[in-house]
ROSE-4610 file (N, C-alpha, C; in Angstrom, 1 decimal, always signed):
// ROSE-4610
residu = [M/M/M/T/T/T/Q/Q/Q/T/T/T/S/S/S/E/E/E/D/D/D/S/S/S/V/V/V/L/L/L/L/L/L/R/R/R/L/L/L/E/E/E/H/H/H/L/L/L/G/G/G/I/I/I/V/V/V/P/P/P/V/V/V/I/I/I/V/V/V/L/L/L/D/D/D/D/D/D/V/V/V/V/V/V/H/H/H/A/A/A/T/T/T/D/D/D/L/L/L/A/A/A/D/D/D/A/A/A/L/L/L/V/V/V/S/S/S/G/G/G/G/G/G/L/L/L/P/P/P/V/V/V/A/A/A/E/E/E/V/V/V/T/T/T/L/L/L/R/R/R/T/T/T/D/D/D/A/A/A/G/G/G/L/L/L/Q/Q/Q/T/T/T/I/I/I/R/R/R/R/R/R/L/L/L/C/C/C/D/D/D/R/R/R/G/G/G/D/D/D/M/M/M/L/L/L/V/V/V/G/G/G/A/A/A/G/G/G/T/T/T/V/V/V/L/L/L/N/N/N/A/A/A/E/E/E/Q/Q/Q/V/V/V/D/D/D/L/L/L/V/V/V/V/V/V/E/E/E/A/A/A/G/G/G/V/V/V/S/S/S/F/F/F/V/V/V/V/V/V/S/S/S/P/P/P/G/G/G/L/L/L/S/S/S/I/I/I/E/E/E/V/V/V/V/V/V/E/E/E/R/R/R/C/C/C/L/L/L/H/H/H/H/H/H/N/N/N/V/V/V/A/A/A/V/V/V/I/I/I/P/P/P/G/G/G/I/I/I/A/A/A/T/T/T/A/A/A/T/T/T/E/E/E/L/L/L/Q/Q/Q/A/A/A/A/A/A/V/V/V/A/A/A/A/A/A/G/G/G/L/L/L/S/S/S/H/H/H/V/V/V/K/K/K/F/F/F/F/F/F/P/P/P/A/A/A/G/G/G/K/K/K/L/L/L/G/G/G/G/G/G/R/R/R/S/S/S/M/M/M/I/I/I/E/E/E/T/T/T/L/L/L/A/A/A/E/E/E/P/P/P/F/F/F/P/P/P/D/D/D/V/V/V/R/R/R/F/F/F/M/M/M/P/P/P/S/S/S/G/G/G/G/G/G/V/V/V/N/N/N/A/A/A/A/A/A/N/N/N/V/V/V/S/S/S/D/D/D/F/F/F/L/L/L/A/A/A/S/S/S/P/P/P/S/S/S/I/I/I/F/F/F/A/A/A/A/A/A/G/G/G/G/G/G/S/S/S/W/W/W/M/M/M/A/A/A/T/T/T/K/K/K/A/A/A/L/L/L/I/I/I/A/A/A/S/S/S/Q/Q/Q/Q/Q/Q/F/F/F/D/D/D/E/E/E/I/I/I/A/A/A/R/R/R/L/L/L/A/A/A/R/R/R/E/E/E/A/A/A/S/S/S/S/S/S/L/L/L/V/V/V/R/R/R/V/V/V/A/A/A/S/S/S/R/R/R]
num = [1/1/1/2/2/2/3/3/3/4/4/4/5/5/5/6/6/6/7/7/7/8/8/8/9/9/9/10/10/10/11/11/11/12/12/12/13/13/13/14/14/14/15/15/15/16/16/16/17/17/17/18/18/18/19/19/19/20/20/20/21/21/21/22/22/22/23/23/23/24/24/24/25/25/25/26/26/26/27/27/27/28/28/28/29/29/29/30/30/30/31/31/31/32/32/32/33/33/33/34/34/34/35/35/35/36/36/36/37/37/37/38/38/38/39/39/39/40/40/40/41/41/41/42/42/42/43/43/43/44/44/44/45/45/45/46/46/46/47/47/47/48/48/48/49/49/49/50/50/50/51/51/51/52/52/52/53/53/53/54/54/54/55/55/55/56/56/56/57/57/57/58/58/58/59/59/59/60/60/60/61/61/61/62/62/62/63/63/63/64/64/64/65/65/65/66/66/66/67/67/67/68/68/68/69/69/69/70/70/70/71/71/71/72/72/72/73/73/73/74/74/74/75/75/75/76/76/76/77/77/77/78/78/78/79/79/79/80/80/80/81/81/81/82/82/82/83/83/83/84/84/84/85/85/85/86/86/86/87/87/87/88/88/88/89/89/89/90/90/90/91/91/91/92/92/92/93/93/93/94/94/94/95/95/95/96/96/96/97/97/97/98/98/98/99/99/99/100/100/100/101/101/101/102/102/102/103/103/103/104/104/104/105/105/105/106/106/106/107/107/107/108/108/108/109/109/109/110/110/110/111/111/111/112/112/112/113/113/113/114/114/114/115/115/115/116/116/116/117/117/117/118/118/118/119/119/119/120/120/120/121/121/121/122/122/122/123/123/123/124/124/124/125/125/125/126/126/126/127/127/127/128/128/128/129/129/129/130/130/130/131/131/131/132/132/132/133/133/133/134/134/134/135/135/135/136/136/136/137/137/137/138/138/138/139/139/139/140/140/140/141/141/141/142/142/142/143/143/143/144/144/144/145/145/145/146/146/146/147/147/147/148/148/148/149/149/149/150/150/150/151/151/151/152/152/152/153/153/153/154/154/154/155/155/155/156/156/156/157/157/157/158/158/158/159/159/159/160/160/160/161/161/161/162/162/162/163/163/163/164/164/164/165/165/165/166/166/166/167/167/167/168/168/168/169/169/169/170/170/170/171/171/171/172/172/172/173/173/173/174/174/174/175/175/175/176/176/176/177/177/177/178/178/178/179/179/179/180/180/180/181/181/181/182/182/182/183/183/183/184/184/184/185/185/185/186/186/186/187/187/187/188/188/188/189/189/189/190/190/190/191/191/191/192/192/192/193/193/193/194/194/194/195/195/195/196/196/196/197/197/197/198/198/198/199/199/199/200/200/200/201/201/201/202/202/202/203/203/203/204/204/204/205/205/205/206/206/206/207/207/207/208/208/208/209/209/209/210/210/210/211/211/211/212/212/212/213/213/213/214/214/214/215/215/215/216/216/216]
x = [+0.8/+0.0/+0.9/+0.6/+1.3/+1.1/+2.2/+2.0/+1.7/+0.7/+0.3/+1.1/+1.0/+1.6/+0.9/-0.4/-1.1/-0.6/-0.4/+0.2/+1.5/+2.4/+3.7/+3.7/+2.7/+2.6/+2.1/+1.2/+0.7/+1.8/+2.6/+3.7/+4.7/+5.0/+5.9/+5.3/+4.0/+3.4/+3.5/+3.3/+3.5/+4.9/+5.8/+7.3/+7.6/+7.0/+7.3/+6.5/+5.3/+4.6/+3.8/+4.3/+3.7/+3.6/+2.4/+2.2/+1.9/+2.8/+2.5/+1.4/+0.4/-0.8/-0.5/-0.4/+0.1/-1.1/-1.3/-2.2/-1.3/-1.1/-0.2/-1.0/-0.8/-1.5/-0.7/+0.6/+1.4/+2.4/+2.4/+3.3/+4.7/+5.0/+6.4/+7.1/+6.4/+7.0/+7.2/+6.7/+6.7/+8.1/+9.0/+10.3/+11.0/+11.0/+11.6/+11.0/+9.6/+8.9/+9.3/+9.4/+9.8/+11.2/+12.1/+13.5/+13.5/+12.7/+12.7/+12.2/+11.1/+10.6/+11.6/+12.2/+13.2/+14.4/+14.9/+16.1/+15.7/+14.4/+14.0/+13.6/+13.8/+13.5/+12.1/+11.3/+9.9/+9.6/+10.1/+10.0/+8.6/+7.6/+6.2/+5.3/+4.2/+3.3/+2.0/+0.9/-0.4/-0.8/-0.7/-1.0/-2.5/-3.2/-4.6/-5.0/-6.2/-6.8/-7.6/-7.4/-8.2/-7.9/-6.7/-6.4/-6.1/-6.1/-5.8/-4.4/-3.5/-2.1/-1.9/-2.9/-2.8/-2.3/-3.0/-2.7/-1.3/-1.0/+0.3/+1.4/+1.2/+2.2/+2.4/+1.3/+1.4/+2.3/+2.1/+2.9/+4.4/+4.6/+6.0/+6.7/+6.0/+6.6/+6.8/+5.8/+5.9/+7.1/+7.4/+8.5/+9.8/+9.9/+11.2/+11.7/+10.8/+11.3/+11.8/+11.9/+12.5/+11.4/+10.2/+9.1/+8.0/+7.3/+6.0/+4.9/+4.2/+3.3/+1.9/+1.0/-0.4/-1.3/-2.5/-3.4/-4.5/-4.8/-5.8/-7.0/-8.1/-9.3/-9.8/-9.7/-10.2/-11.6/-12.5/-13.9/-14.7/-14.1/-14.9/-14.0/-14.6/-13.8/-13.0/-13.5/-12.7/-11.4/-11.5/-10.3/-9.3/-9.8/-8.9/-8.2/-8.8/-8.2/-7.1/-7.3/-6.4/-5.1/-5.3/-4.1/-3.4/-4.1/-3.3/-2.5/-3.1/-2.3/-1.1/-1.2/-0.1/+1.0/+0.6/+1.7/+1.6/+0.4/+0.4/+0.5/+0.9/+1.0/-0.2/-0.9/-2.0/-3.0/-4.3/-5.3/-6.0/-6.3/-7.0/-8.2/-9.3/-10.5/-11.0/-11.7/-12.2/-13.4/-14.1/-15.2/-15.1/-16.1/-16.2/-17.0/-16.4/-17.1/-16.7/-17.7/-17.5/-17.1/-17.5/-17.1/-15.6/-15.1/-13.6/-12.9/-13.4/-12.7/-12.6/-13.7/-13.8/-12.8/-12.8/-11.9/-10.4/-10.1/-8.7/-8.4/-9.3/-9.0/-8.8/-9.6/-9.5/-8.1/-7.5/-6.2/-5.1/-5.4/-4.4/-3.6/-4.3/-3.7/-4.3/-3.4/-3.9/-4.8/-5.9/-6.9/-7.2/-7.2/-7.5/-8.6/-9.9/-11.0/-11.2/-11.8/-12.1/-13.4/-13.4/-14.6/-14.7/-15.9/-16.2/-17.1/-17.7/-18.7/-18.5/-19.1/-19.0/-19.7/-20.8/-21.5/-20.6/-19.9/-19.0/-17.8/-17.3/-16.3/-16.7/-17.9/-18.5/-18.6/-19.0/-19.1/-17.8/-16.7/-15.4/-14.9/-15.2/-14.7/-15.5/-16.8/-17.6/-17.0/-16.4/-15.8/-14.4/-14.0/-12.7/-11.5/-11.7/-10.6/-10.2/-8.9/-8.4/-7.7/-7.6/-6.9/-7.9/-8.1/-9.0/-8.4/-8.9/-8.6/-9.7/-9.3/-10.3/-10.2/-11.3/-11.3/-12.7/-12.7/-11.5/-11.2/-10.1/-9.7/-9.8/-9.4/-9.4/-10.7/-11.7/-13.1/-14.0/-13.4/-14.3/-13.8/-13.0/-12.6/-11.2/-10.4/-9.0/-8.7/-7.6/-7.2/-8.2/-8.8/-9.8/-10.9/-11.4/-12.5/-12.0/-10.8/-10.3/-10.2/-9.7/-9.6/-11.0/-12.0/-13.3/-13.9/-13.6/-14.1/-13.3/-12.1/-11.3/-11.7/-12.4/-12.8/-13.6/-14.7/-15.4/-14.7/-13.7/-13.0/-11.5/-11.0/-9.6/-8.6/-9.1/-8.1/-8.0/-8.7/-8.6/-7.6/-6.8/-5.8/-6.3/-5.9/-6.5/-5.3/-5.6/-4.8/-5.5/-5.3/-6.0/-5.5/-6.4/-6.0/-7.0/-6.6/-7.4/-7.3/-6.5/-6.3/-5.1/-4.3/-3.1/-1.9/-1.1/+0.0/+1.2/+2.2/+3.4/+3.2/+2.3/+2.0/+1.3/+0.5/-0.2/+0.1/+0.9/+1.1/+1.8/+2.7/+3.3/+2.3/+1.3/+0.3/-0.5/-0.9/-1.6/-0.9/+0.4/+1.2/+1.5/+1.4/+1.6/+0.5/-0.6/-1.7/-1.5/-1.7/-1.5/-2.6/-3.7/-4.7/-4.4/-3.3/-3.0/-1.7/-1.7/-0.6/+0.2/-0.4/+0.2/-0.7/-0.2/-1.0/-0.7/-1.8/-1.7/-1.7/-0.8/-0.8/-0.2/-0.5/+0.1/+1.0/+1.2/+1.9/+3.4/+4.0/+5.4/+5.5/+4.4/+4.4/+3.1/+2.8/+1.6/+1.6/+0.4/+0.3/+1.1/+1.1/+1.8/+3.3/+3.8/+5.3/+5.7/+4.8/+5.1/+5.1/+4.0/+3.8/+5.0/+5.5/+6.6/+8.0/+8.0/+9.2/+10.1/+9.6/+10.4/+10.8/+11.5/+11.8/+12.8/+13.7/+14.6/+13.8/+12.8/+11.9/+11.1/+10.6/+9.9/+10.7/+12.0/+12.9/+13.2/+13.3/+13.5/+12.3/+11.1/+9.9/+9.7/+10.0/+9.9/+10.9/+12.1/+13.1/+12.6/+12.0/+11.5/+10.3/+9.5/+8.3/+8.8/+9.8/+10.4/+11.0/+11.6/+12.1/+11.0/+9.8/+8.7/+8.2/+8.3/+7.9/+8.8/+10.1/+11.0/+10.8/+10.4/+10.1/+8.9/+7.8/+6.6/+6.7/+7.7/+7.9/+8.7/+9.3/+10.1/+9.3]
y = [-1.2/+0.0/+1.2/+2.2/+3.4/+4.3/+4.8/+5.7/+7.1/+7.7/+9.1/+10.0/+11.3/+12.4/+12.4/+12.2/+12.2/+11.0/+9.8/+8.7/+9.0/+9.7/+10.0/+11.0/+11.9/+12.9/+12.1/+11.2/+10.5/+9.6/+9.0/+8.2/+9.1/+10.3/+11.2/+11.6/+11.8/+12.1/+10.9/+9.7/+8.5/+8.4/+8.7/+8.6/+9.7/+10.9/+11.9/+11.6/+11.1/+10.6/+11.7/+12.8/+13.9/+15.1/+15.7/+16.9/+18.1/+19.0/+20.2/+21.0/+21.3/+22.1/+23.5/+24.4/+25.8/+26.8/+27.6/+28.7/+30.0/+30.7/+31.9/+33.2/+34.1/+35.4/+36.4/+36.2/+37.2/+36.5/+36.8/+36.1/+36.5/+37.5/+37.9/+36.8/+35.9/+34.8/+33.5/+33.5/+32.3/+31.7/+32.5/+32.0/+31.4/+32.1/+31.6/+30.3/+30.3/+29.1/+27.9/+28.1/+27.1/+26.6/+27.5/+27.2/+26.3/+26.6/+25.8/+24.4/+24.3/+22.9/+22.1/+22.7/+22.0/+21.5/+22.5/+22.1/+21.1/+21.0/+20.0/+18.7/+18.5/+17.3/+17.0/+18.1/+18.0/+19.0/+18.7/+19.6/+19.5/+19.7/+19.6/+20.5/+21.0/+21.9/+21.9/+21.8/+22.0/+23.4/+24.4/+25.8/+26.0/+26.4/+26.5/+27.9/+27.9/+29.1/+29.8/+29.6/+30.2/+31.7/+32.1/+33.6/+34.2/+35.5/+36.2/+36.0/+35.5/+35.3/+33.9/+33.1/+31.7/+31.5/+32.1/+31.9/+32.5/+33.6/+34.2/+33.4/+32.8/+31.9/+30.7/+30.1/+29.0/+29.3/+30.4/+30.8/+30.9/+31.5/+31.7/+30.4/+29.5/+28.2/+27.3/+27.4/+26.7/+27.2/+28.5/+29.0/+28.5/+28.1/+27.6/+26.4/+25.4/+24.2/+23.1/+23.4/+22.3/+21.8/+22.0/+21.6/+21.0/+20.0/+19.5/+20.4/+21.1/+22.1/+21.8/+21.8/+21.5/+22.7/+22.8/+23.8/+23.1/+23.7/+23.1/+24.1/+23.5/+24.3/+24.8/+23.9/+24.3/+23.8/+24.8/+24.6/+24.5/+25.0/+25.1/+25.0/+24.9/+24.7/+25.9/+27.1/+28.3/+28.4/+27.9/+27.9/+26.8/+25.7/+24.7/+25.4/+26.1/+26.8/+27.7/+28.5/+29.4/+28.7/+27.7/+27.0/+26.2/+25.7/+24.9/+25.9/+27.1/+28.1/+28.5/+28.5/+28.9/+27.8/+26.6/+25.5/+24.4/+24.2/+23.2/+21.8/+20.8/+19.4/+18.6/+19.1/+18.4/+19.4/+18.9/+19.7/+18.9/+19.6/+19.0/+19.8/+19.2/+19.9/+19.3/+20.1/+19.6/+18.6/+18.6/+17.7/+17.2/+16.4/+15.8/+16.7/+17.4/+18.2/+17.5/+17.0/+16.3/+17.4/+18.6/+19.7/+19.9/+19.9/+20.0/+18.8/+17.6/+16.4/+16.4/+16.7/+16.7/+17.7/+18.9/+20.0/+19.6/+18.9/+18.5/+17.4/+16.5/+15.4/+16.0/+17.0/+17.7/+18.3/+18.8/+19.4/+18.4/+17.1/+16.1/+16.4/+16.9/+17.2/+16.3/+15.8/+14.9/+15.6/+14.9/+15.5/+14.6/+15.1/+14.4/+15.0/+14.6/+15.3/+14.7/+15.5/+15.0/+14.2/+13.1/+12.4/+12.1/+11.9/+11.7/+10.5/+10.0/+8.9/+7.8/+6.7/+5.6/+6.1/+6.9/+7.4/+8.3/+9.2/+10.1/+9.3/+8.3/+7.4/+6.7/+6.1/+5.4/+6.4/+7.6/+8.6/+8.9/+9.0/+9.3/+8.1/+6.9/+5.7/+5.7/+6.0/+6.1/+7.2/+8.2/+9.3/+8.9/+7.7/+7.1/+7.4/+7.8/+8.1/+6.9/+6.8/+5.8/+6.4/+7.7/+8.4/+9.5/+9.5/+10.5/+11.0/+12.2/+12.7/+12.3/+11.9/+11.6/+12.8/+13.6/+14.9/+15.1/+15.6/+15.8/+14.5/+14.0/+12.6/+12.5/+13.5/+13.4/+13.3/+13.9/+13.9/+12.8/+12.1/+11.1/+9.6/+9.4/+8.1/+7.7/+8.6/+8.3/+7.1/+6.5/+5.3/+4.2/+3.9/+2.8/+3.0/+4.3/+4.5/+4.4/+4.9/+4.7/+3.2/+2.4/+1.0/+0.3/+0.8/+0.3/+0.7/+1.9/+2.4/+1.6/+1.2/+0.6/-0.9/-1.5/-2.9/-3.1/-2.4/-2.6/-1.9/-1.1/-0.4/-0.6/-1.9/-2.2/-1.6/-1.1/-0.4/+1.1/+1.6/+3.1/+3.3/+4.4/+4.8/+6.2/+6.4/+7.6/+8.5/+9.8/+10.8/+11.4/+11.0/+11.7/+13.1/+14.0/+15.4/+16.0/+16.9/+17.4/+16.6/+17.0/+16.2/+15.3/+15.4/+14.7/+15.5/+14.9/+15.6/+14.7/+15.3/+14.5/+13.3/+13.3/+12.2/+11.0/+11.3/+10.2/+9.9/+10.7/+10.5/+9.1/+8.7/+7.4/+6.2/+6.3/+5.3/+5.3/+6.5/+6.7/+6.0/+6.4/+6.0/+4.5/+3.9/+2.4/+1.6/+2.2/+1.5/+1.4/+0.2/+0.0/+0.8/+1.2/+1.9/+3.4/+3.9/+5.3/+5.5/+6.4/+6.7/+7.9/+8.8/+10.0/+10.7/+11.7/+12.3/+13.8/+14.6/+16.1/+16.7/+17.6/+18.2/+19.6/+20.4/+21.8/+22.0/+21.0/+21.3/+21.7/+21.4/+21.8/+23.2/+23.8/+25.1/+25.8/+26.0/+26.7/+28.1/+28.7/+30.1/+31.0/+30.5/+31.3/+31.2/+30.0/+29.9/+30.8/+30.8/+31.6/+33.0/+33.5/+34.9/+35.4/+34.6/+35.0/+34.7/+34.3/+34.1/+33.1/+32.0/+31.0/+29.9/+30.3/+29.4/+28.3/+28.6/+27.6/+26.5/+26.9/+25.9/+25.1/+25.8/+25.1/+24.0/+24.4/+23.4/+22.2/+22.5/+21.4/+20.5/+21.1/+20.3/+19.5/+20.1/+19.4/+18.2/+18.4/+17.3/+16.2/+16.6/+15.6/+14.8/+15.5/+14.9/+13.9/+14.3/+13.4/+12.2/+12.3/+11.1/+10.2/+10.7/+9.9/+9.0/+9.6/+8.8/+7.6/+7.8/+6.7/+5.6/+6.0/+5.1/+4.3/+5.0/+4.3/+3.3/+3.6/+2.7/+1.5/+1.4/+0.2/-1.1]
z = [+0.0/+0.0/+0.0/-0.9/-1.0/+0.3/+0.8/+2.0/+1.5/+2.0/+1.7/+2.6/+2.2/+3.1/+4.4/+4.5/+5.7/+6.6/+6.0/+6.8/+7.4/+6.6/+7.0/+8.2/+8.2/+9.3/+10.6/+10.4/+11.6/+12.1/+11.3/+11.8/+12.5/+12.1/+12.8/+14.1/+14.2/+15.5/+16.4/+15.9/+16.8/+17.3/+16.4/+16.8/+17.9/+17.8/+18.8/+20.1/+20.0/+21.1/+21.9/+22.1/+22.8/+21.9/+21.9/+21.0/+22.0/+22.1/+22.9/+22.3/+23.1/+22.7/+23.1/+22.2/+22.4/+22.3/+23.3/+23.3/+23.5/+22.4/+22.4/+22.3/+23.2/+23.2/+22.4/+22.2/+21.5/+20.6/+19.3/+18.4/+18.6/+19.4/+19.7/+20.4/+21.1/+21.8/+21.0/+19.7/+18.9/+18.7/+18.3/+18.0/+19.2/+20.3/+21.6/+22.0/+21.9/+22.3/+21.4/+20.1/+19.2/+19.4/+19.7/+20.0/+21.3/+22.3/+23.5/+23.2/+22.5/+22.2/+21.4/+20.4/+19.5/+20.4/+21.2/+22.0/+23.1/+23.4/+24.4/+23.8/+22.5/+21.9/+21.4/+21.4/+21.0/+19.8/+18.7/+17.5/+16.9/+17.7/+17.2/+18.0/+17.4/+18.2/+17.5/+18.3/+17.9/+18.3/+17.5/+17.8/+17.6/+18.7/+18.6/+18.1/+17.5/+17.0/+18.0/+19.3/+20.4/+20.6/+20.0/+20.2/+18.9/+18.8/+17.6/+17.1/+18.0/+17.6/+16.9/+17.0/+16.6/+15.1/+14.2/+12.8/+12.4/+13.0/+12.7/+13.3/+14.5/+15.1/+14.2/+13.7/+12.8/+11.6/+11.0/+9.9/+10.2/+11.4/+11.8/+12.1/+12.7/+13.0/+11.8/+10.9/+9.6/+8.8/+8.8/+8.0/+8.5/+9.7/+10.3/+9.5/+9.3/+8.6/+9.5/+10.8/+11.7/+12.7/+12.4/+13.3/+12.5/+13.2/+12.6/+13.3/+12.4/+13.0/+12.6/+13.6/+13.3/+13.9/+13.4/+13.9/+14.8/+15.9/+16.8/+16.9/+17.5/+17.6/+16.2/+15.2/+13.9/+13.8/+13.6/+13.7/+12.4/+11.3/+10.1/+8.9/+7.7/+6.5/+6.1/+6.4/+6.2/+6.9/+8.2/+9.0/+8.5/+8.0/+7.3/+6.2/+5.3/+4.2/+4.7/+5.7/+6.2/+6.8/+7.6/+8.2/+7.2/+6.2/+5.1/+4.3/+4.0/+3.3/+4.1/+5.5/+6.3/+6.4/+6.0/+5.9/+6.9/+7.6/+8.6/+8.0/+8.8/+8.4/+8.9/+9.9/+10.4/+11.1/+11.2/+11.7/+12.8/+13.9/+15.1/+15.4/+15.7/+16.1/+17.4/+18.2/+19.5/+19.3/+18.2/+18.0/+16.6/+16.2/+14.9/+14.0/+13.0/+12.0/+10.7/+10.0/+8.7/+7.7/+7.9/+7.0/+7.1/+8.3/+8.5/+8.0/+8.3/+7.8/+6.2/+5.6/+4.1/+3.5/+4.1/+3.6/+3.8/+4.9/+5.1/+4.1/+3.9/+2.9/+1.5/+1.2/-0.1/-0.2/+0.9/+0.8/+1.0/+1.3/+1.6/+2.8/+3.8/+5.1/+6.2/+7.0/+8.1/+9.0/+9.4/+10.3/+11.4/+12.6/+13.8/+14.6/+14.3/+14.9/+16.3/+17.2/+18.5/+18.6/+19.4/+19.6/+21.1/+21.6/+23.0/+23.2/+22.1/+22.3/+21.2/+21.3/+20.3/+19.0/+19.2/+18.0/+17.2/+17.8/+17.1/+16.5/+17.2/+16.7/+15.4/+15.5/+14.3/+13.1/+13.4/+12.3/+11.7/+12.6/+12.1/+11.2/+11.6/+10.8/+9.5/+9.5/+8.3/+7.3/+7.9/+7.0/+6.5/+6.9/+6.3/+7.2/+8.5/+9.4/+10.2/+10.6/+11.4/+12.7/+12.7/+13.9/+14.4/+15.7/+16.3/+17.6/+18.0/+19.3/+20.3/+21.5/+22.5/+23.5/+23.5/+24.2/+24.9/+26.2/+27.1/+27.8/+27.6/+28.1/+29.6/+30.3/+31.8/+32.4/+31.7/+32.3/+31.7/+30.8/+30.1/+30.3/+31.3/+31.7/+31.3/+30.7/+30.4/+29.6/+29.9/+29.1/+29.1/+30.2/+30.3/+29.3/+29.2/+28.3/+26.8/+26.5/+25.2/+24.8/+25.7/+25.4/+25.3/+26.0/+25.8/+24.4/+24.0/+22.7/+21.6/+21.8/+20.8/+20.6/+21.5/+21.4/+20.1/+19.8/+18.5/+17.3/+17.6/+16.5/+16.6/+16.5/+16.8/+15.8/+14.7/+13.7/+14.0/+14.9/+15.2/+16.3/+16.1/+17.0/+17.6/+18.9/+19.6/+20.1/+20.1/+20.8/+21.9/+23.1/+24.2/+24.4/+24.8/+25.0/+26.0/+26.9/+27.9/+29.2/+30.1/+31.3/+31.3/+30.2/+30.0/+30.7/+31.5/+32.2/+32.4/+33.0/+33.2/+34.0/+34.9/+35.8/+35.2/+34.1/+33.5/+32.1/+31.4/+30.0/+29.7/+30.5/+30.3/+30.3/+31.2/+31.2/+30.0/+29.5/+28.3/+27.1/+27.0/+25.8/+25.8/+27.0/+27.1/+26.4/+26.1/+25.5/+24.0/+23.4/+22.0/+21.2/+21.8/+21.1/+21.0/+21.6/+21.7/+20.9/+19.9/+19.1/+19.5/+20.2/+20.7/+21.8/+22.5/+23.5/+23.4/+23.5/+23.5/+24.9/+25.1/+26.5/+26.4/+27.4/+27.5/+28.7/+29.5/+30.8/+30.5/+29.4/+29.2/+28.6/+28.2/+27.6/+27.9/+29.2/+29.6/+29.2/+29.2/+28.9/+29.9/+31.2/+32.2/+32.0/+31.6/+31.3/+30.1/+29.1/+27.9/+28.2/+28.9/+29.2/+30.1/+31.0/+31.8/+31.2/+29.9/+29.2/+29.8/+30.4/+31.1/+30.0/+29.0/+27.9/+28.3/+29.2/+29.7/+30.4/+31.2/+31.9/+30.9/+29.8/+28.8/+28.1/+27.8/+27.2/+28.2/+29.5/+30.4/+30.5/+30.6/+30.6/+29.3/+28.2/+26.9/+26.9/+27.4/+27.5/+28.4/+29.5/+30.5/+29.8/+29.1/+28.4/+27.3/+26.6/+25.6/+26.2/+27.4/+28.0/+28.5/+28.8/+29.2/+28.0/+26.8/+25.6/+25.5/+25.7/+25.5/+26.6/+27.8/+28.8/+28.5/+28.0/+27.6/+26.5/+25.6/+24.4/+24.6/+25.8/+26.1/+26.2]
């Protein structure tokens, strides 16, 4: 079977294991933040569109060429067009929007929509997807719920997000149903705002080491 560009991106996400979820209020911090993540061994970011700085940050990170950059909180087809034009490699949404999925497939960009129920998961599979986000994982039963959902859908892989942290990420990643985990603990809004980029690099390095432990 020929590997598509979307498949390649999903494999890279699986290799990296942890996807920093970034909420940036000011694009002026984008370069320092990216430098910290790269030096910490996590050259990947899901930059959310929750703030006005989101799209500009995506453009700046994509222009670097040394990171796997995705857009998060993508809610409609118009936003898909904007982030694809900015250069993203993958798109993440909090819920399952067939409009978003279809526009991503049109652009040949990997899409990871959020699901919370078996009904939503079944709809994602019907749309041709094999990778989904489970959100908010911490409030919906965590790893055990993911593995329960995986039983009737053994070919689906999950990315938990929401409630994932340094204390539980290794347990999540130890599940064969989980290909990666999204979290913001290594680059919180507070750390970014206070320009603690050395601390972000340290936490990214620590997170990267947790992936290696989980994969043993």
